[in-house]
C-alpha positions as CSV (number, residue, x, y, z in Angstrom):
1,M,83.9,234.1,153.8
2,A,82.8,234.2,157.4
3,E,82.8,236.7,160.2
4,R,84.7,239.4,158.3
5,T,84.2,243.2,157.7
6,L,84.9,244.9,154.4
7,L,85.2,248.6,154.8
8,G,85.4,250.8,151.7
9,G,86.7,249.7,148.4
10,R,85.6,248.1,145.1
11,M,85.1,244.6,143.9
12,S,85.1,244.6,140.1
13,K,84.9,241.9,137.4
14,V,84.7,239.0,139.8
15,E,83.1,235.8,138.6
16,A,82.2,233.5,141.5
17,E,80.1,230.4,141.9
18,R,78.8,228.8,145.1
19,V,80.3,231.5,147.4
20,T,78.9,231.8,151.0
21,F,79.1,235.0,152.9
22,D,78.3,234.2,156.6
23,Q,78.1,237.0,159.1
24,V,80.0,239.4,156.8
25,A,79.6,243.2,157.1
26,L,80.1,245.3,154.1
27,Q,80.3,249.1,154.5
28,S,80.8,251.6,151.7
29,V,81.6,249.0,149.1
30,L,81.0,249.1,145.3
31,I,80.5,245.8,143.6
32,E,80.5,246.2,139.9
33,H,80.5,244.0,136.7
34,C,80.5,240.9,138.9
35,V,78.8,237.5,138.2
36,L,77.7,235.9,141.5
37,A,76.1,232.5,140.9
38,S,74.5,230.4,143.6
39,S,75.8,232.6,146.3
40,D,74.5,232.6,149.9
41,W,74.5,235.7,152.0
42,M,73.6,234.6,155.5
43,D,73.2,236.9,158.5
44,C,75.1,239.7,156.7
45,S,75.1,243.5,157.2
46,L,75.3,245.8,154.2
47,S,75.5,249.5,154.6
48,R,76.1,251.9,151.7
49,V,76.7,249.1,149.3
50,V,76.1,249.4,145.5
51,F,75.7,246.5,143.2
52,R,76.2,247.9,139.7
53,N,76.0,246.0,136.4
54,C,76.1,242.6,138.2
55,K,74.5,239.3,137.4
56,I,73.2,237.7,140.6
57,L,71.9,234.3,139.7
58,G,70.5,231.8,142.2
59,A,71.4,233.9,145.2
60,N,69.9,233.5,148.7
61,F,70.0,236.6,150.9
62,V,68.8,235.4,154.3
63,E,68.4,237.3,157.6
64,N,70.4,240.3,156.3
65,R,70.4,243.8,157.7
66,W,70.6,246.5,155.1
67,A,70.9,250.3,155.0
68,N,71.3,252.4,151.8
69,V,71.8,249.4,149.5
70,V,71.4,250.0,145.7
71,F,71.1,247.5,142.9
72,Q,71.7,249.4,139.6
73,N,71.4,247.9,136.2
74,C,71.7,244.3,137.6
75,R,70.2,241.1,136.5
76,I,68.8,239.1,139.4
77,E,67.4,235.7,138.6
78,Y,66.2,232.7,140.7
79,A,67.0,234.6,143.9
80,T,65.4,234.7,147.3
81,F,65.4,237.7,149.7
82,A,64.3,236.3,153.0
83,S,64.0,238.2,156.3
84,I,65.8,241.3,155.0
85,Q,65.6,244.2,157.5
86,A,66.2,247.6,156.0
87,A,67.1,250.3,158.4
88,A,67.4,252.9,155.6
89,P,65.9,252.9,152.1
90,I,67.1,250.5,149.5
91,A,66.8,251.0,145.7
92,F,66.5,248.9,142.6
93,I,67.2,250.9,139.5
94,D,67.1,249.5,135.9
95,T,67.3,246.0,137.3
96,R,65.8,242.9,135.7
97,F,64.2,240.4,138.1
98,K,63.2,236.9,137.0
99,D,61.8,234.2,139.4
100,V,62.6,236.2,142.5
101,I,60.9,235.8,145.9
102,F,60.9,238.5,148.7
103,R,59.9,236.6,151.9
104,R,59.2,238.1,155.3
105,S,61.3,241.2,154.6
106,D,60.9,244.7,155.9
107,L,61.8,247.3,153.3
108,P,60.3,250.6,154.3
109,G,60.7,253.7,152.1
110,G,62.7,252.1,149.3
111,H,61.9,252.1,145.6
112,M,62.1,250.4,142.3
113,S,62.5,252.4,139.1
114,R,62.5,251.2,135.5
115,C,62.8,247.6,136.6
116,T,61.6,244.5,134.8
117,L,59.7,242.1,137.1
118,D,59.1,238.6,135.7
119,D,57.5,236.2,138.1
120,V,58.4,238.2,141.3
121,E,56.6,237.3,144.5
122,F,56.2,239.3,147.7
123,D,55.3,236.8,150.5
124,G,54.9,238.4,153.9
125,G,56.8,241.3,155.3
126,S,56.3,245.0,155.2
127,Y,56.8,247.3,152.2
128,A,55.4,250.5,153.8
129,D,56.0,253.5,151.6
130,F,57.9,251.4,149.1
131,D,57.6,253.1,145.7
132,F,56.8,250.7,142.8
133,R,55.6,253.4,140.4
134,G,56.9,253.3,136.9
135,N,57.2,249.5,136.8
136,D,55.0,246.9,135.1
137,L,53.6,244.9,138.0
138,S,51.5,242.5,136.0
139,T,53.6,239.5,136.7
140,V,54.1,240.2,140.4
141,S,52.3,238.1,143.0
142,A,51.7,238.7,146.6
143,G,51.6,235.9,149.2
144,P,48.8,235.7,151.7
145,A,50.5,237.7,154.5
146,T,52.0,240.5,152.4
147,S,51.6,243.9,154.1
148,R,51.1,247.4,152.7
149,A,52.9,248.5,149.6
150,S,52.5,251.7,147.7
């Protein structure tokens, strides 16, 4: 999917592999009970988007602009979040991360609550006022250029 806008609505129970979203804008969209394997989200804009009960495996989110994005009760594995620019807080709630990299992203004011973080790396970027309280951070690593996190 390239250069499209999805306004409002729901995507439910979709199983997709090797899907590329290129310059796609999603606004007020609920994505639930989906399995998205090896998906690429390139130069996308997500505003008021909720991922609920999804499996996101091997995904690459690259150069995205986000505002009010929520991942709730998701499983995110072998994924990369690179150069994500958040204009409004994002939230990860009851989400399981495994082998995930956040690279050069700016995620101010967001939060993670009740998440499992297995081999998660934060490499560069800004996580000012990002709230990690209530999560076990023992397997999280920070790259050499990682900025403030709270």
